KEPAVEX-872546 format. One record per residue: x, y, z of N, C-alpha, C in turn; residue in three letters. Coordinates in pm, whole numbers, padded with zeros to 5 digits, always signed. Layout:
N
XYZXYZXYZala
...
//
This chain:
121
+04497+14116-09024+04668+14151-08971+04790+14032-09044unk
+04823+14074-09148+04948+13946-09189+05090+14004-09144unk
+05134+13914-09044+05271+13934-09055+05377+13811-09123unk
+05484+13879-09185+05557+13808-09210+05718+13865-09185unk
+05781+13690-09103+05889+13735-09015+06022+13661-09060unk
+06113+13755-09111+06214+13604-09186+06320+13633-09100unk
+06407+13551-09057+06495+13505-09001+06628+13423-09007unk
+06726+13390-09013+06862+13315-09039+06943+13407-09103unk
+06978+13552-09174+07050+13599-09195+07176+13633-09090unk
+07255+13667-09203+07375+13678-09100+07514+13713-09122unk
+07616+13721-09081+07738+13696-09129+07832+13578-09169unk
+07881+13528-09304+07931+13370-09323+08024+13413-09459unk
+08163+13298-09395+08273+13334-09542+08228+13284-09647unk
+08282+13298-09734+08268+13205-09849+08223+13097-09911unk
+08179+13015-09938+08133+12866-09906+08058+12779-09758unk
+08054+12895-09709+07973+12864-09586+07804+12863-09660unk
+07736+12834-09522+07547+12774-09565+07525+12872-09452unk
+07356+12946-09504+07279+12978-09434+07126+12910-09458unk
+07030+12904-09354+06975+12881-09366+06825+12989-09353unk
+06776+13052-09457+06655+13148-09403+06523+13071-09348unk
+06439+13166-09276+06272+13120-09214+06191+13204-09235unk
+06075+13206-09304+06034+13346-09283+05841+13249-09253unk
+05776+13294-09132+05685+13231-09063+05589+13369-09074unk
+05482+13311-09172+05354+13369-09179+05271+13353-09072unk
+05210+13497-09080+05132+13466-08919+05002+13538-09001unk
+04857+13498-08958+04736+13577-08986+04649+13407-09076unk
+04519+13420-09091+04452+13350-09120+04478+13388-09319unk
+04462+13225-09383+04442+13309-09515+04344+13180-09624unk
+04269+13259-09665+04180+13178-09747+04236+13066-09861unk
+04337+13088-09895+04391+13023-09994+04552+13126-10045unk
+04648+13028-09990+04772+13119-10079+04831+13018-10230unk
+04832+13153-10315+04884+13070-10455+05060+13065-10463unk
+05127+13144-10399+05267+13088-10400+05376+13181-10255unk
+05478+13098-10311+05514+13241-10183+05684+13207-10217unk
+05741+13321-10224+05842+13370-10255+05996+13449-10181unk
+06118+13412-10216+06196+13466-10174+06263+13602-10323unk
+06262+13683-10238+06335+13836-10280+06461+13835-10248unk
+06543+13918-10310+06695+13971-10286+06682+14101-10328unk
+06800+14241-10237+06795+14358-10278+06924+14415-10223unk
+07017+14480-10305+07138+14553-10256+07157+14665-10293unk
+07192+14733-10279+07207+14861-10248+07216+14911-10390unk
+07170+15015-10428+07145+15055-10560+07097+14985-10673unk
+07046+14866-10643+07021+14743-10719+06861+14749-10727unk
+06801+14665-10836+06684+14639-10812+06628+14518-10746unk
+06544+14529-10682+06476+14372-10605+06492+14285-10740unk
+06538+14143-10666+06592+14025-10775+06454+13935-10725unk
+06360+13852-10752+06327+13736-10776+06471+13601-10744unk
+06459+13556-10622+06550+13433-10600+06486+13324-10637unk
+06373+13285-10557+06318+13126-10568+06158+13217-10540unk
+06095+13079-10567+05935+13061-10573+05916+12940-10552unk
+05812+12916-10438+05692+12812-10471+05577+12827-10467unk
+05507+12739-10590+05338+12732-10575+05230+12687-10483unk
+05156+12690-10488+05074+12623-10389+05032+12521-10482unk
+05087+12483-10597+05114+12296-10675+05208+12273-10593unk
+05321+12288-10566+05454+12238-10493+05565+12267-10619unk
+05534+12365-10737+05635+12393-10855+05725+12484-10772unk
+05858+12471-10825+05936+12551-10853+06028+12630-10896unk
+06070+12712-10848+06189+12828-10955+06277+12867-10913unk
+06396+12879-10972+06484+12962-10957+06548+13080-11028unk
+06633+13163-10978+06650+13230-11080+06853+13172-11118unk
+06847+13160-11237+06977+13133-11339+07130+13118-11194unk
+07164+13198-11135+07212+13257-11025+07263+13195-10901unk
+07193+13086-10855+07125+13034-10756+07115+12902-10756unk
+07073+12853-10881+07069+12700-10897+07169+12611-10850unk
+07119+12565-10766+07226+12391-10774+07290+12444-10635unk
+07302+12576-10570+07310+12578-10479+07221+12610-10329unk
+07084+12658-10381+06957+12691-10262+06907+12601-10307unk
+06811+12643-10212+06677+12517-10201+06581+12578-10151unk
+06458+12565-10205+06333+12708-10145+06246+12570-10155unk
+06193+12568-09940+06103+12470-09940+05966+12535-09848unk
+05893+12477-09820+05766+12490-09704+05763+12387-09593unk
+05733+12486-09478+05600+12374-09409+05511+12420-09385unk
+05371+12387-09458+05226+12395-09514+05188+12401-09318unk
+05195+12294-09252+05191+12331-09146+05194+12399-09046unk
+05308+12471-09061+05347+12550-08969+05368+12726-09058unk
+05332+12728-09161+05315+12868-09247+05464+12904-09264unk
+05509+12831-09289+05691+12867-09306+05798+12834-09405unk
+05753+12921-09464+05865+12912-09567+06059+12902-09538unk
+06136+12809-09642+06226+12826-09570+06346+12798-09733unk
+06442+12871-09724+06553+12881-09825+06695+12833-09777unk
+06679+12742-09785+06860+12675-09787+06968+12695-09862unk
+07062+12748-09830+07171+12837-09945+07346+12793-09868unk
+07387+12708-09946+07506+12631-09967+07592+12700-10054unk
+07731+12692-10060+07837+12759-10128+07808+12892-10146unk
+07759+12984-10056+07715+13089-10076+07871+13198-10117unk
+07849+13284-10199+07928+13334-10255+07913+13498-10226unk
+08004+13598-10250+07999+13758-10210+07866+13740-10264unk
+07834+13795-10376+07764+13817-10453+07627+13757-10431unk
+07632+13709-10307+07477+13643-10272+07478+13743-10155unk
+07549+13858-10127+07499+13923-10017+07445+14036-10049unk
+07289+14052-09961+07194+14120-10010+07136+14117-09851unk
+07004+14202-09888+06892+14193-09770+06754+14086-09857unk
+06719+13987-09794+06663+13875-09839+06543+13920-09791unk
+06395+13953-09858+06266+13936-09833+06190+13878-09867unk
+06071+13780-09797+05968+13689-09810+05869+13691-09811unk
+05797+13692-09985+05674+13771-09991+05586+13633-10039unk
+05435+13641-09956+05340+13577-09998+05236+13668-10104unk
+05164+13570-10188+05037+13591-10253+04972+13494-10202unk
+04832+13576-10121+04720+13476-10149+04557+13542-10111unk
+04484+13506-10071+04389+13542-10031+04342+13519-09862unk
+04347+13627-09824+04243+13651-09678+04144+13582-09629unk
+04044+13581-09721+03907+13534-09706+03857+13506-09876unk
+03787+13452-09832+03685+13467-09981+03627+13553-10036unk
+03599+13656-09977+03562+13852-10029+03643+13877-10088unk
+03779+13826-10072+03896+13953-10140+03972+13887-10221unk
+03991+13961-10315+04121+13884-10409+04248+13903-10344unk
+04369+13795-10450+04503+13771-10435+04595+13898-10424unk
+04641+13919-10343+04716+14029-10305+04868+13946-10228unk
+04981+14048-10216+05119+14054-10213+05141+14118-10078unk
+05198+13980-09965+05251+14033-09843+05386+14023-09834unk
+05472+14091-09750+05591+14114-09759+05649+14130-09612unk
+05744+14028-09605+05840+14095-09462+05917+14197-09484unk
+06005+14180-09346+06078+14339-09322+06210+14291-09389unk
+06247+14140-09362+06359+14182-09462+06489+14070-09387unk
+06592+13988-09386+06673+13985-09315+06837+13994-09376unk
+06949+14027-09342+07038+14061-09418+07114+13908-09382unk
+07168+13934-09585+07302+13841-09567+07415+13898-09563unk
+07571+13876-09505+07666+13900-09603+07749+13811-09581unk
+07815+13804-09700+07915+13662-09726+08044+13787-09761unk
+08142+13698-09687+08242+13793-09700+08343+13672-09774unk
+08474+13763-09843+08548+13656-09956+08670+13607-09852unk
//
């Protein structure tokens, strides 16, 4: 049993901030990476930010300088600090984890249900 639960979404005015969190439950032998994706109606899901087990971080160009991804390994929690929000950031944000449940299983992807972020102009 693996569960990823996102929180922290909401309605905010342009220029405002939100902090998203993704709490992962269940045990893992290893975690390769954790990522944030987002999706808007009629659009393909987009990788927003990711962090590897070694601490390497990447962002999609449109959020560089505004968003910060981080993790708390002790709590198995992923965060996304979102500053200077723009209306085009409006989307359903999903948490993704790639990892191994145990020694005998290969790595697989696990997804949360998403949290809605709406930025008004």
